Steps between C-alpha positions, in 0.01 A plus 500: 500500500255793532478480876873575540643842411873551448615830649790715364704436815495125443232422757160348424148594604225240534173654390303211648502492879370206704370524857728379777435396859726500808612186676305389809753381760290565812389170661284669766185510288309172541339545156832497315539150353825569314783726618734672256811713522766647274865411552819608319676244281789685338564868583730539197227409251223629729314171475253412773252224573150496645446202730159344562450282808172327597391627841442144618876441489523737798191381682535126441865426429544151361717370218693758304351645181610443142647801322355643180730755337265709282585728207226738390391569143485825305692427176827578684413873489200544731368417847670413827467275802294781657247519214162426652422209265834332572476566874152350521596198288807422713305552822230258388760251379685505834174428678370231264831316464608561860837620374738790543478698177794725412409747225811655347520867404739457208639768270283594203578575136572716308709658776644155567470270201525124526688321646480744797177340628654153472805621692272637773311173522810288557648762732183474710539123525844548652350762734225273630744214551700712746255757640424527871152634428274355771216387275749299298702350785207428733220391271645385167630170370775608261532143375157535336531797265310571179567773245176642360411786272207642306537620139841674483554354846448153352774575250711622792436184706606288201827685445571534872455125530749433221752734663439359846600156370850639458503626861356189664709342771693660780440851366122481551476277804276449688270612217366212292290573194246229426316641201401783267148638456458687171163676519396636158869550412591788268705379203521601135678448172558644155234281337138549605307206641141416414367623835694828472350568157149396607511728807720778364274767650457338840406775749749376760794386288483624140769424244609867481518506880720190506722637225544826687578331829763271348664794322550662840598188694742310275867595472555771239561355154341158560193356332198310626673163463747590772501230769350743754189526284481171308619191690384263225767609251702185435870486574753254364613410853225566752588409856281762668290243682767264628492656846122496522491134404780400736338671797158359422322833488141503383370778279137610494384700197156660523313696237162599357361440154394867476862612535681599178808326641332162556670342196844602629422372848390162365806485275724567799334222699546253212863599457574454871331159496707400197813609688415259783380762750226390740220717364145563619254718308174670589320669209142623506261776401582860582733784406857611563570562868140411588553387858700812590267742324181336636549352850168314475661278234802407712360225720529229236861597433584486871367144515737407216791681666438345838499153349822577311682648800402231748555201270827608338 
């Protein structure tokens, strides 16, 4: 992947840098509609989270807010919770959904190849179930939690959900996950799909870019049909979704027809439906990561998310 340089000392340099913004925890400004702050999650792995709280929760306390655990995109190798596009998207989502949004700063590849990000995601669920952080304890309904991610974050939400099924029960109480939101999820495979071939030179997500990202993110020695990359690979005995079915989770898959990964996203939705998972889809015009890249396009998505969160 041309944007990542391997140094002789084993470190990596990212040639592409994305703007970041600080959190805004100060509630004294009357124009601030959403507050945000950074909190530590696990000092050993140096993971943190950026929390987004609608200002009205302070001014007009009422019923507690649902929790949206958000995982940012970036092909597992780029971006952070502090990236300006991710910060603005989460801030707008907290306001429009009237929810506490927790955006995880997980470890990136190639310094930390998968499953490190999945480990961080589940670790953070245990953290939020036991934290004494005020915005969580005072304003959040932990029994109404949704795991959401964009692009690579959608892949992360999917795998974190599968892993969380194994930790459900006393170990995650009082946290109760009610659904997964896979926003333009980033998956792949050894065989090319029609949409990948038709949009091989997509300016946002080209085939060479995807290939490079997966070569840096997957465990060394694995191919593109590894389960981390391709969830549709059939297994003789596939019980991955037993927990999701038993707990009645709903899964929302969203995508755009101008996304090279649209075929994979639709295949995933069909597979989940075939496996008896309660699936909802929302596909329309646009491009990969559209609502994060262009905030003016996000309002329609927030309507879909609000309906999903408050009717699940």
